[in-house]
Every structure is written in structure tokens, then in C-alpha cells.
C-alpha positions in Angstrom: 80.3 82.4 97.7 83.9 83.2 96.7 86.6 81.0 98.2 89.5 82.7 100.0 92.8 81.9 98.3 95.8 81.2 100.5 99.2 82.1 99.1 102.4 80.6 100.5 105.8 82.3 100.3 108.0 80.2 98.0 111.1 81.1 100.1 109.8 80.7 103.7 106.9 78.3 103.2 104.6 80.3 105.4 101.2 81.9 104.7 101.3 85.4 103.3 99.3 88.0 105.3 97.7 91.3 104.2 99.9 94.3 105.0 99.9 98.0 103.9 102.6 98.4 101.3 104.1 101.6 100.0 105.2 101.8 96.4 107.4 104.3 94.6 106.8 104.1 90.8 108.0 106.6 88.2 108.4 109.3 90.9 104.9 108.7 92.4 104.2 107.2 95.8 101.1 105.3 96.6 100.1 102.6 99.2 98.0 99.5 98.8 97.0 96.5 101.0 98.9 93.5 99.6 99.8 90.0 100.7 103.3 90.0 102.4 105.4 87.2 103.9 105.7 87.8 107.7 109.1 86.2 107.7 111.1 87.7 104.7 108.8 90.5 103.6 108.3 89.3 100.1 105.2 90.9 98.5 102.7 89.4 96.1 101.6 92.0 93.5 98.5 90.7 91.6 98.4 91.3 87.9 95.3 93.5 88.2 97.3 96.0 90.3 100.4 95.9 88.1 98.3 96.5 85.0 95.7 98.8 86.7 97.1 101.3 89.2 100.6 101.4 87.8 99.3 101.9 84.3 97.3 104.9 85.6 100.5 106.4 87.0 102.2 105.9 83.6 99.3 107.5 81.9 99.3 110.6 84.2 103.0 111.1 83.5 102.4 110.9 79.7 99.8 113.7 80.0 102.3 116.1 81.5 
């Protein structure tokens, strides 16, 4: 069984909660469920998303 990881906002010291987040990256818009601080709105972007989905957007632009 996988343990659920709890992330705490470094600014507000409260637990980050899942929230739908909209991104605009290199002219493309997409949405993804990410952890966000309910107080200040700071978002946690995991490395897998930054290297995965955003790399796909870059790749699709290079093909054009």
C-alpha cells in the first residue's frame, strides 16, 4: 500500500489541497489537478509534470 504524502505550504504552514489548475505554456493552455495552498494559492508542480506534459507541449511546437 502506498503512503499518502502530505505537503505543507512553506509560506503559510498549512496543508496543500488538490485543486484544478489552469496552465498557459508556450501559447498552449491545459488544466491539471495539483496541490495548492488554500491560503495563498501557491501551487506544487511535481517534477514528473514539468518534465512530462510541458515537454510534450514543447515537442508539439517544434513539429510545427
